[in-house]
Every structure is written in C-alpha cells, then in structure tokens.
N, C-alpha and C positions, 0 to 999 in steps of 0.2 A: 088824411084826417077826416073822420066822419062828420056829417052835418051837425049832429048834436054836440060834438066837441067844439066845433067852430062857433056855434051859437052860444055855448057856455062861456067861451073865452070873450066873445063880444059883449055878452051880458055882464060878465065880471068886470070888464074895463069900464062899461057905462056906470055900473054900480059904484065902482071905485071913484069915478069922476064926481058923481052926485054926492057921495058921502064926504069926500074931501072938500067940496065947494060949499055944501049947504048944512052939513052936520058938524064936522070937526072944525072947519074954518081956521086951521092953523097949519101952515106949511112946515113948521118945525116938527109936527107930529106925523102928518101924512100930506103928500103933495098930489094934486090931481094929475092924471096922465098927460094932460095938455102941457103942464109945466115940465114933465119929464121929457116930452118930445122936444120942447124948446131947449132944454139943457143939453139934450143929445145933439141937436143941430149946432149949438154953440161949441161944444167940445170937439165936434168933427171939424168945424171951421178953424179952430185953433190948432188942429193937428194933434191934440193931446190924446184923444180917445183911440186913434189908430195905434199909437205907440203902446198904450195900455193893453189893448186887445191883442196885439201881436205878441207881446211878452207873455201874457197869461196863456194865450192860445198855444204858443210853442211849448211852454212848460207842461200844459195839460196833455197835448198830443204825445210828447215824448214820455211823460210819466205814465199815462194810461196805456200807451202802446207797449212799453216795456212790461207793465203789470199784466197785460193781456197775454203776451207771449210766455212770460215766466210762470204766471198763474195757471194757465192751461196745461203747460208741460209738467209742472210740479203736481197739479191736481190729477193728471193722468197717471203719473208715476205712483202717487199715493193710492190711487184707486186700484191699480193692478198689482201692487207689491205690498205685502204685509210688513216687510222689513222697513221700507221707506216710510210707511205710515207710522210705525212704532218710533222711528227716529225723529220724524218731523212733527208729529202730533202735539207733543208737549210744548214745543216752541210756538207753534201756530196758535194753540189755545191761550198761551200766555200773552202773545202779541194781540190777539183778537180781543182779549179782556182788558187790555191796557189802552188808555186814551192816547193814541199815537200822536195826536196833534200837540200833546205836551212836549214831544220831542222836537218840535219845529225850531225853537230857539237853539237847541243843541246842534241840529243839522246846520244852522247858519254859522255857529261857532266852528264846527268841524270842516265845513265845505265852503264857507265864505258867503258873501251876500249875492253872488251870481245866481244864474238859473239852476245850477246843479243842486243846490240845497232845496229848492222848490220842487224840482223833479223828484228828488229822493222822498220827500214827504208825500207827494201825490202817489208815487209808486207804492210806498209802504201801506198807505191807506187803501189803495185800490186792489192790491194783489191778494189780500187775505180772503175776501168773499169769493174771488174768482177761483182760488185754490180749493176752498171748502165746497163750493157748489160743483165744481168739476169732479172732484173725488167722490162726492155724494152721487152724482149721476152715474159714474162707473160702477159704484158699489151697489146701487139699487137696480141695476139691469136685471131683467127677468132671467133667472137662471135656466128656466126651461128653454129659452131661445138658445142659450149657449150650449146646453146639452144636446139639443137637436142638431145644431151645427157640427158639434164634435162627432155625433153619431154618423154624420156624412163625411167624416175624415177632414173636416176643415182645419187648417193650420192655425197657430196662435195669431199670426198676422191677419188672417182672414176673419177670425173671430173679433179681433180688436177693431179692424177698420170697417167691417160689414155689420157688426152688431153693437159692440160697446160704444163706439163713437157716435153713430146715429141715435142710439138710445139716450146717450148723455147730452146730446146737443141742446135740448131745452134747458137743462141745468147749466150748461156752459153759458148760454145766452143770458140766463137769469143772473149768473154771477157777473157777467160783463155789465149788465144794467146797473147792478148795485155798485160795481166798480166805478162807473162813470160819475155818479153822484159823489162818491167818496174822493175821487181824484180831483174834482172841482173844489170840494171842501179843502183838500190838502193844499192845493195851489193858493187859494185865497188866504188861508190861515198862515201859510209860510210867508206870503207877501206882506203880512203885518209886521214882519221883523226884518230890518236891515235891507230895504230895497227902495228904489226910486222910480219904479215903474211897475205896471200891472194893475189889474182890476181890483185886487185886494188892497193895493196901495191907494188906489182911487177911493175905495170905500173908507179906508182909514182916515185919509186927509179930509175927505168930505164930511165925515162925522165930526172931526175936530173943528172944522170951520162952520158947522151947522148948515152945510149946503146939502139939504135933503134931496133936492132935485138931482144933483150929480150922483149922489149915493144910489138913488133908485135907478138911474141909468145903468150903473154897474150891476145892480141886482137883477134887473130885467134881462140884461145881456147874458149873465150867468145862467139864469133860468131858461132862456131860449136855447143856449148851448146844450143844457141838460136834456131838454125836450127833444131837440133835433137828434141828439146822440141816441136816445132811446128809440126814436122812430127809425133811425138808420139801422139799429140792431134788430128791430122787428122785421124790417125788410130783408136784412141779411138772413134771418132765420127762415123766412118764407122762401128765399132763394135756395138755401142749403137743404131745407127739409120741407118741400112743398106738400108732402103727404100729411104733415102734422095738421095743417089747416083743414084739409079734407076730413081727417079723422075727428077733429074737434066738432066740425059741422054735422057729421053723421052721428 
C-alpha cells in the first residue's frame, strides 16, 4: 500500500475519533474508534467474534470461489460463441437488473438456515459482474492481433490462450473485484434471515440492542476483508500479467 494511502487511512481514523468525541458526542449515532477497539477485544475474549468471522468467512470463500470459477468459464464461453451469448444474454440481463438480495428470504426457505443459502446468495450476486466483464474482455480483443496470429497459421487454441485470455485478463480481474464486494453484501444480507451466527447476524443483533460499538466491529472487519481481497487481486494481476504494469507506466 502506498504511503499516501496509509496516511489517508490514519488521518481518517483520527478525524473519526475527533468527530465522535467532540462534535457528535453520542455513541448511539457514531462511536469513536477507541470504543470499537474495546468492543473488539471484549468480543474476542468471549469467543463470540471468532465464531461469527469463521461462519461468514467460510460462506464468503465458498460463494465467491464458485462465482469466480463459474463466472470466468461462462464469460469465456459467451465471449467466443455467439450461440451461447444469444441463449444466456436475456437471462443475465434480467438477473442483473433484478435486486437479487430480495431473493435472500426465498433461498432460506428453499435451502434452510444453514450456510448453503448464504453461499447461494453470495454466488448469485458475485457471478453476474464476473460473467459480464469476462465476456466483454474477450469480445473487445483487438481483431488485428487475431488476424495476424491466424495469418501465421495459429490454431484456435493458440489464439485463445495466447491472445484472447491475456487481452481479457484486466477485464476478468475487474469483474472479480466487483464480485468480491457483491459476495460480501450477499453473505451479510442472507445472514439477516434465519441464522444464529455470522457477521451479518452480529450486525442485526447489535442494531436491535443499540450496541453501536459491536456493530462497527463487524462493519470494520467486512471493510477490511474487502480491501484485502482487492489488494490480493491486484497482486494476482501483476503476477499473471507483469507486462501490463510496464505498459501503463510507459
């Protein structure tokens, strides 16, 4: 993380502390970071936070992992096949325009209050931007590159793996970044319905008890997971396509 980003975060936390202590002065509205740290320590000592983090983390990893695999594969298929695109595009457009979180209660009814319903909501929310971005990356590949490769008798497999995939990589990573945030939202919203553990459940119960400190603990953890996931994807992109960073700099 760059120095300016670190300073921005530190400055934001300091400003948050000052505003909460000297301007708002109501812990029901906003709590200072020091109170959040205290609540975090208390929840860890009670063993409660570890359970919530484990449950939500497992649901997020499984849901997002499935979305990444299915989303990239379907996106590639849509990108290279007009038939697959024509078959799936109406369904994808309808799902993308629909507030999928509204289906969360239905998934709980269909699949029960266990982790499977939360995984399903996270998967459905995350998979759509991954599919759309991946297919867009394939379809916006410079046709001149493809034509040159074919003029040198490149096979379809060589064109696919040597030109289409590298060209679409930035789009795929962008879709995964969008999917991370949507998967987190899916897990949290699904945990509002019929569950006894998870960070979403912690947020729900804390708000009902007006325990703003515990609520902010869950929110900060979720934000941290989102940031770390995006940073990890950025590093993955640099590892898979180191030439892109050089091209951007030049």
